[in-house]
ZALUM-215477 format. One line per field, with one value per residue (C-alpha): x, y negated, z; residue in one letter. Coordinates in steps of 0.02 Angstrom, whole numbers, always signed. Example, Ala and Ser with C-alpha at 12.3 -4.5 7.8 and 13.67 -1.06 7.14 Angstrom:
REM residues 2
xx +615,+684 .
yy +225,+53 .
zz +390,+357 .
nukol A,S .
END
This chain:
REM residues 373
xx +0,+75,+74,-70,-182,-150,-194,-353,-413,-379,-472,-621,-633,-623,-764,-877,-848,-896,-1055,-1107,-1081,-1185,-1328,-1323,-1334,-1483,-1652,-1764,-1953,-2040,-2199,-2262,-2243,-2322,-2470,-2499,-2487,-2397,-2497,-2406,-2237,-2257,-2307,-2210,-2024,-1922,-2075,-2137,-2254,-2414,-2579,-2571,-2414,-2332,-2169,-2222,-2261,-2437,-2501,-2478,-2517,-2530,-2385,-2420,-2346,-2353,-2392,-2405,-2529,-2438,-2480,-2398,-2294,-2154,-1976,-1810,-1656,-1525,-1338,-1247,-1062,-940,-842,-722,-760,-628,-601,-643,-466,-323,-143,+5,+52,+238,+340,+408,+572,+677,+696,+659,+475,+435,+244,+100,-69,-195,-281,-279,-443,-503,-590,-487,-521,-424,-276,-277,-103,-60,+127,+284,+471,+603,+611,+722,+865,+742,+659,+830,+870,+703,+737,+907,+836,+698,+830,+928,+777,+749,+926,+901,+741,+833,+974,+850,+768,+936,+988,+824,+849,+1028,+977,+847,+981,+1097,+1218,+1209,+1206,+1060,+1170,+1190,+1002,+964,+1092,+1006,+836,+904,+976,+805,+714,+840,+813,+624,+640,+751,+622,+486,+597,+628,+441,+409,+540,+459,+290,+369,+407,+220,+115,-64,-215,-233,-421,-560,-548,-516,-341,-275,-147,+4,+170,+293,+325,+382,+572,+594,+692,+578,+636,+525,+491,+430,+241,+164,-13,-140,-278,-435,-589,-734,-879,-918,-852,-815,-867,-759,-815,-788,-923,-917,-889,-1062,-1139,-1025,-1165,-1283,-1168,-1135,-1132,-1296,-1349,-1405,-1358,-1391,-1261,-1240,-1088,-1043,-1104,-1246,-1427,-1448,-1452,-1366,-1395,-1255,-1241,-1110,-1009,-869,-820,-653,-618,-574,-606,-470,-403,-354,-505,-634,-707,-710,-704,-837,-848,-999,-1012,-1104,-1130,-1092,-1156,-1173,-1000,-1063,-955,-766,-643,-579,-745,-812,-982,-1108,-1181,-1347,-1371,-1543,-1518,-1702,-1874,-2021,-2196,-2288,-2165,-2213,-2106,-2090,-1986,-1815,-1843,-1987,-1869,-1804,-1656,-1658,-1540,-1506,-1692,-1780,-1939,-2076,-2223,-2397,-2546,-2683,-2834,-2748,-2590,-2415,-2388,-2212,-2194,-2037,-2005,-1890,-1809,-1764,-1700,-1638,-1631,-1580,-1745,-1850,-1842,-1933,-2029,-2025,-2118,-2208,-2325,-2467,-2557,-2664,-2557,-2527,-2342,-2284,-2143,-2101,-2055,-1995,-1865,-2002,-2122,-2155,-2272,-2456,-2409,-2561,-2528,-2621,-2598,-2559,-2529,-2563,-2500 .
yy +0,-162,-328,-406,-257,-271,-457,-423,-295,-415,-556,-442,-388,-569,-622,-480,-533,-714,-661,-550,-692,-814,-688,-656,-841,-878,-899,-746,-743,-670,-584,-575,-763,-801,-695,-792,-963,-1124,-1148,-1002,-1080,-1229,-1363,-1434,-1400,-1544,-1635,-1667,-1517,-1615,-1562,-1385,-1316,-1318,-1387,-1569,-1666,-1705,-1527,-1351,-1269,-1388,-1392,-1345,-1476,-1540,-1720,-1843,-1984,-2146,-2233,-2362,-2289,-2340,-2333,-2357,-2414,-2308,-2290,-2135,-2127,-2051,-2136,-2104,-2128,-2233,-2274,-2449,-2457,-2331,-2340,-2229,-2263,-2298,-2375,-2550,-2503,-2346,-2238,-2073,-2035,-2020,-2004,-1967,-2021,-1961,-1803,-1756,-1797,-1907,-2075,-2221,-2404,-2555,-2590,-2416,-2350,-2200,-2166,-2243,-2236,-2256,-2435,-2406,-2519,-2658,-2640,-2653,-2809,-2885,-2851,-2935,-3090,-3106,-3105,-3241,-3350,-3374,-3439,-3554,-3626,-3663,-3749,-3860,-3907,-3955,-4057,-4153,-4194,-4250,-4353,-4445,-4487,-4538,-4402,-4314,-4368,-4345,-4236,-4109,-4108,-4079,-3939,-3851,-3870,-3803,-3648,-3614,-3632,-3517,-3382,-3396,-3379,-3226,-3146,-3174,-3098,-2943,-2926,-2932,-2797,-2691,-2709,-2647,-2483,-2454,-2387,-2453,-2431,-2581,-2549,-2430,-2265,-2079,-2008,-1873,-1738,-1779,-1773,-1794,-1723,-1793,-1800,-1830,-1982,-2093,-2224,-2359,-2248,-2096,-2073,-2026,-1998,-2069,-2183,-2197,-2304,-2203,-2311,-2397,-2317,-2391,-2314,-2365,-2335,-2401,-2477,-2503,-2684,-2698,-2693,-2830,-2957,-2834,-2766,-2892,-2912,-2862,-2733,-2570,-2395,-2214,-2076,-1893,-1791,-1612,-1487,-1595,-1612,-1779,-1942,-2095,-2280,-2409,-2589,-2667,-2799,-2840,-2821,-2841,-3014,-2952,-2808,-2678,-2722,-2542,-2443,-2585,-2553,-2652,-2588,-2615,-2567,-2530,-2507,-2368,-2378,-2193,-2215,-2026,-1995,-1860,-1917,-1921,-2023,-1934,-1857,-1884,-1967,-1951,-2127,-2183,-2369,-2438,-2594,-2629,-2559,-2582,-2542,-2531,-2473,-2380,-2223,-2081,-1920,-1942,-1793,-1886,-2014,-1985,-2100,-2150,-2275,-2360,-2375,-2279,-2198,-2089,-1996,-2036,-1918,-2007,-1922,-1754,-1817,-1871,-2058,-2132,-2290,-2395,-2439,-2547,-2448,-2520,-2429,-2252,-2121,-1938,-1882,-2037,-2197,-2360,-2430,-2619,-2638,-2533,-2432,-2466,-2378,-2234,-2189,-2001,-1968,-1804,-1728,-1564,-1516,-1691,-1632,-1551,-1698,-1803,-1947,-1891,-1709,-1618,-1566,-1466,-1513,-1361,-1454,-1634,-1710 .
zz +0,-56,+37,-63,-28,+161,+164,+65,+191,+337,+251,+219,+400,+457,+339,+401,+582,+544,+454,+602,+725,+623,+611,+800,+844,+730,+825,+815,+809,+961,+912,+1091,+1118,+949,+998,+1160,+1082,+1129,+1291,+1370,+1331,+1447,+1321,+1178,+1174,+1238,+1310,+1486,+1482,+1452,+1522,+1461,+1548,+1717,+1648,+1670,+1828,+1776,+1772,+1837,+2003,+2154,+2278,+2458,+2577,+2755,+2801,+2943,+2968,+3003,+3167,+3282,+3422,+3542,+3475,+3564,+3471,+3559,+3539,+3603,+3642,+3766,+3904,+4046,+4230,+4317,+4501,+4561,+4634,+4638,+4698,+4736,+4917,+4945,+5086,+5060,+5145,+5148,+5302,+5387,+5408,+5594,+5588,+5470,+5535,+5406,+5346,+5162,+5077,+5219,+5204,+5269,+5300,+5244,+5360,+5438,+5484,+5377,+5403,+5476,+5450,+5586,+5653,+5807,+5746,+5710,+5880,+5964,+5863,+5912,+6096,+6083,+6000,+6129,+6267,+6178,+6153,+6339,+6356,+6207,+6283,+6446,+6352,+6261,+6425,+6505,+6354,+6359,+6543,+6513,+6363,+6464,+6593,+6450,+6505,+6338,+6156,+6036,+5928,+6069,+6098,+5913,+5907,+6052,+5970,+5805,+5891,+5970,+5804,+5719,+5850,+5830,+5641,+5660,+5776,+5645,+5510,+5616,+5649,+5461,+5432,+5566,+5480,+5319,+5405,+5423,+5279,+5289,+5175,+5058,+5036,+5085,+4995,+4993,+5014,+4900,+4937,+5045,+4953,+5099,+5271,+5438,+5443,+5258,+5200,+5098,+4976,+4903,+4750,+4848,+4835,+5002,+4936,+4814,+4877,+4771,+4792,+4721,+4775,+4660,+4499,+4328,+4163,+4016,+3836,+3660,+3550,+3359,+3310,+3229,+3404,+3472,+3489,+3576,+3712,+3850,+4039,+4120,+3991,+4072,+4016,+4064,+4068,+4114,+4158,+4120,+4249,+4311,+4254,+4339,+4242,+4314,+4281,+4270,+4216,+4103,+4195,+4073,+3890,+3802,+3733,+3558,+3437,+3406,+3234,+3193,+3251,+3238,+3410,+3570,+3748,+3880,+4064,+4171,+4359,+4452,+4641,+4676,+4853,+4878,+4802,+4685,+4540,+4531,+4428,+4273,+4222,+4047,+4031,+3890,+3876,+3803,+3774,+3736,+3631,+3591,+3633,+3513,+3575,+3407,+3275,+3116,+3119,+2992,+2997,+2920,+2803,+2718,+2640,+2463,+2422,+2238,+2157,+2323,+2365,+2503,+2440,+2516,+2440,+2504,+2488,+2392,+2312,+2309,+2224,+2274,+2249,+2271,+2377,+2403,+2585,+2688,+2828,+2998,+3152,+3121,+3258,+3251,+3174,+3140,+3038,+3069,+2920,+2907,+2741,+2611,+2723,+2843,+2984,+2919,+2768,+2747,+2718,+2640,+2744,+2654,+2478,+2442,+2315,+2209,+2213,+2059,+2023,+2025,+2059,+2132,+2313,+2445,+2628,+2735,+2898,+2946,+3107 .
nukol M,N,K,K,T,K,W,G,I,V,A,G,I,F,A,V,A,I,A,A,G,V,W,Y,L,Q,P,K,E,N,G,E,L,D,A,K,G,P,A,A,Q,G,G,K,P,G,G,R,G,G,K,G,G,P,G,G,P,G,G,G,A,P,L,N,V,N,A,V,V,L,K,A,Q,P,L,S,D,E,F,V,T,T,G,L,I,L,P,D,E,E,V,D,L,C,F,E,T,A,G,K,I,V,S,I,S,F,Q,E,G,S,V,V,R,K,G,Q,L,L,A,K,V,N,D,A,P,L,Q,A,Q,L,K,K,L,R,A,Q,I,E,L,A,K,N,R,V,Y,R,Q,E,Q,L,F,Q,K,E,A,S,S,R,E,E,L,E,E,A,R,T,N,L,A,T,L,Q,A,E,I,E,A,V,K,V,N,I,S,L,T,E,L,R,A,P,F,D,G,V,L,G,L,R,Q,V,S,V,G,A,F,A,T,T,S,V,V,V,A,K,L,T,K,I,S,P,L,K,I,E,F,S,V,P,E,R,Y,A,N,Q,I,H,S,G,V,G,M,D,F,V,V,E,G,S,L,D,S,Y,H,A,E,I,Y,A,V,E,S,S,V,D,K,D,Q,H,V,F,T,A,R,A,K,Y,A,N,A,E,R,K,L,L,P,G,Q,Y,A,S,I,K,L,T,R,E,E,I,S,D,A,L,V,I,P,A,E,A,I,V,P,E,M,G,V,D,K,V,F,C,Y,R,S,G,K,A,V,P,V,D,I,T,A,G,I,R,T,A,G,E,V,Q,V,L,A,G,L,Q,V,G,D,T,I,I,T,S,G,T,L,Q,L,R,T,D,L,P,V,I,L,D,E,V,K .
END
């Protein structure tokens, strides 16, 4: 077989394959469909279905849906966030002077009052110095008295009298300085609060950086949380809020007392703090709080379920039930909650809003109400 014969056979096979493909792709007549007529094929091809077939929105079997009758009802504009419970005051207790601890006068976890003595370092050298100065001051007072008598009799100069008075004043100042140093050896509570765990023992040498214990004021407590910048004008001092903590079914009420002076430029939030009395001391600093802020309460709002809204080209739309058909209505939405949306315009009390099958609804589509609330 020569080369020309081989190429001829290949070309023939290729031509047969093309012819078979063209025949396969050509539309075929369906005798069964022709027998039933065009009405069984859902209207005219490429059209909207018309009145004769279910392919168009204007005809076909009705769609079973659920609906709700619109009525005025109370609505709360709430904002939910998380926060951290902080102590009203908290400090690590340390001595103001170094020395050996000679006494500890508190129990771990106990409640203490402001000014209460908690611990003390050795002050024996200071007490000895104070005793010495007090002995010297009596002699200095007698010297001043004698100089005054001599000065009155012109037996002494004013310079000698002033020197005696200066020595007395110096001794008195030194006594006050020693008393201050002695007070620094005492560790006292700076405010009312609850003591934590003790970190030192009697006999240990404490420097000014050694923490003896932590003192926390837990009544009242602060709740710190962040708020998106869009609510900046609505969150201010005096606004109330409710919160819950993990492990408790109780709800607590607090009041905002301060907000940050500026918005965080990176996260676009600002920080606020509320205060809770915590009179029963049920809550502790460090707990997380789930916070619910009520920004506005409306007594007669028109509210629809969120699933009833069909967004279309940037416009919120709902379908109303009118004379057995679905009729689209453009609305203006207001406050949005987890499952409801306030309607500001487009609807009125008594309208029946379709809440199911919204993706299948079309203008004037026949519908049957299964359930109306």
